[in-house]
C-alpha positions in Angstrom: -2.6 -0.6 -19.1 -2.7 1.4 -15.9 -0.1 4.2 -15.6 1.8 4.4 -12.3 2.0 7.7 -10.4 4.2 9.0 -7.6 3.9 12.3 -5.7 6.7 14.8 -5.1 6.6 17.6 -2.6 9.2 19.9 -4.0 10.5 23.4 -3.8 9.2 25.9 -6.3 12.7 26.4 -7.7 12.6 25.4 -11.4 16.1 24.0 -11.3 15.1 21.0 -9.2 11.9 20.0 -11.0 13.4 18.0 -13.9 16.1 16.2 -11.9 13.5 15.1 -9.3 11.1 13.8 -12.0 13.8 12.0 -13.9 15.1 10.4 -10.7 11.7 9.2 -9.6 10.6 7.9 -13.0 13.8 6.0 -13.6 14.5 4.7 -10.1 10.9 3.6 -9.3 9.5 2.8 -12.8 6.9 5.5 -12.5 5.0 7.0 -15.5 4.0 10.3 -14.0 5.0 12.4 -11.0 2.4 14.7 -9.5 4.4 17.8 -8.4 3.3 19.8 -5.4 5.5 22.8 -4.9 6.1 25.3 -2.1 9.2 27.4 -1.2 11.5 25.4 1.1 9.2 22.3 1.4 11.6 20.6 3.8 11.5 23.6 6.2 7.8 23.9 5.9 7.0 20.3 6.6 9.7 19.8 9.3 8.9 22.9 11.4 5.1 22.7 11.2 4.6 26.5 11.8 2.5 27.4 8.7 -0.7 25.4 9.4 -2.5 26.9 6.4 0.2 26.0 3.9 0.7 22.5 5.4 -3.0 21.9 5.1 -2.9 22.9 1.4 0.1 20.6 0.7 -1.6 17.7 2.6 -4.9 18.2 0.7 -2.9 18.0 -2.6 -1.0 14.9 -1.5 -4.3 13.2 -0.6 -5.7 14.0 -4.0 -2.7 12.6 -5.7 -2.9 9.4 -3.6 -6.6 9.0 -4.0 -7.2 10.1 -7.6 -4.0 8.8 -9.1 -3.4 5.9 -6.8 0.1 7.2 -5.9 1.8 4.8 -3.6 5.1 6.8 -3.3 5.6 10.2 -1.8 8.9 12.1 -2.1 9.9 15.2 0.0 12.7 17.1 -1.6 15.3 19.6 -0.2 18.0 21.1 -2.4 21.2 23.1 -2.6 21.0 26.9 -2.9 17.4 27.0 -1.7 16.1 30.6 -1.6 13.1 29.6 0.5 15.3 27.7 3.0 18.8 29.0 3.0 20.8 26.7 5.4 23.6 24.2 5.3 23.3 20.8 3.7 23.4 19.0 7.0 20.6 21.1 8.3 18.5 20.4 5.2 19.1 16.7 5.7 17.8 16.9 9.3 14.8 18.8 8.1 14.1 16.3 5.3 14.2 13.4 7.7 11.9 15.2 10.1 9.5 16.2 7.3 9.4 12.6 6.1 8.4 11.4 9.6 5.7 14.1 9.7 4.3 13.1 6.3 4.1 9.5 7.4 1.8 10.6 10.2 -0.7 11.7 7.5 -1.6 8.0 7.1 -1.8 8.0 3.3 -0.9 4.3 2.9 2.0 5.4 0.7 5.7 5.0 1.2 7.4 8.3 2.0 11.0 9.1 1.1 13.3 12.0 1.3 15.4 13.3 -1.6 18.4 15.7 -1.7 19.4 17.6 -4.8 23.0 18.7 -4.8 24.8 21.6 -6.5 25.3 19.5 -9.6 21.5 18.8 -9.6 22.1 15.2 -8.8 19.4 13.6 -6.8 20.1 11.2 -3.9 17.8 9.2 -1.7 18.0 10.2 2.0 18.1 7.3 4.4 
């Protein structure tokens, strides 16, 4: 039986790792979540200013998609982010922009945005 993988691009903040993994596994019937972490992932991938770090994240996403046949990619922003201290509304705009930027990587995977609130509840961003 083949196990199903998804890919999460998440902040390094340890508080958001478990909620994101649980949400993806239960909502999408995924066995494993490949976690790619970087401080303020939503800021990084929406602004496009740190080409070296973006290249690193992109390489890891491609590996997850190729080696684990991941067909779902999730970009996460969260409450109280030390790497990207801004309002929830600004995070949501960044998440939407980052999702669009990731789609341009042409991975053949679906790309979604996630928000983790102050109670560590995960929501899909539309």
